[in-house]
N, C-alpha and C positions, 0 to 999 in steps of 0.2 A: 277618544275614539286615541290620537295617542298616548294621553294619559291612565287607559288603560293594557293599554300595554306596555306600559310604563308596566306597570304590579304585577305584570302578572309577572314578568322577567326578573323579577326581584323576589317573588315570595317564593322560598322556599318548596311550598309546599307543591309549584307548578315550576321542577328544574326541566323538568321532561321532554313538557311545550316551550324549550326556552328556541327554540328552533327553528319549530311554524312560530314562536311570535317574533324572531326576529326577521325572517323571512314574509309575515305580515305589515309589516315592520315599513320594509324594504318597501312592496309595492305602494303602498298610505304614503310611503316619499314622494315616490314616479309616479303615482297617481298625483297628489299638488303641484309637482313641479311643473305637469307636463297642462294643469288646467289655469295656471296660472298664465300660461302664455297661448293661453288663449282670451283672460279677456288682457286690456292691457291697464283696465281701472286700477285691480290692486297691485299695491307700492313695495307689499311686504313677505316675505314667505309666511304661507301658516307656520308652515310647524318652527318657525321665530322665537315660540316661548317655551316651546319641550327641547329646543335644541343641544343646548347642554348633556341631559340629562341624557336623550337621543344617542348623539355625541362619547355620548361613555358607559350607553347600551354595548354601540357598537369596539369602540376599544377591548372591556369586557369581553366579547365573541370573538376578536381576538385572537386571545387568547388558551384559549379550546380549539381543539385540530378537528371536534366535530362542528363549529361555527365556522371555522375560522372563512371559506366559504361565503358567506353568507353572509362575514362580517364583514365582507371587503364588500362584495355586492353592495349595501348597505350606507357604506365610511363613502365611496363614488356617487348617491346617491346622492346626499348630503354635498360632498367636493361640484357636482354638478346642479345644483339646485341656486340657481340666481341671487347674491345680496343674503345668504343664510350663514356659510360662515365666516370670517373677519380674516385672515389672512395670518394671519398667529395661529387661529385654529388649526387653518388648513396644512402647515407647517409643522404642527405636532400629529398630523394622518400619516404625514409623512417619516416623519421620527419612526410611530410608531410600526410603519405598516414594513420600516428600514428593521428595523430591532427583530419582527419575525423573520425576514431571510433571509440577516444574519445568521443567529439562532439557528432555522429549520436548513442551514445553508446546503449538508448532507439529503438529506431529502429528497428522492428523489420524489414532490409528494404531488401534486397537485394547486393544490395552495400555492406553493410555491412561483408558479405560473403562472397562473390567476393576479397574482400579487408586482408581477414583474410589469 
């Protein structure tokens, strides 16, 4: 399912569905995270093989005002998934979110408030 969302996001013909794609992907991440909490035998997050690509989608989503709030939710879901992101990757996310906050410092935008 995750590879399909990745392909949809990158497909230029599906650019109008990027917001929906990021939203659904966020829900999948949250569901996978919650299901791991119920099954103590699973050691590696199911998203692990796709984490770099998914992280890239949400970082790209931060750049677009229309998808920024969803991208922040997706990044939050990635960070809260135990064992998925390394400390360096979490630092990279923080750096990118800081960039968005600084660039939009004078905007009374709700996205800035969500990021804070």
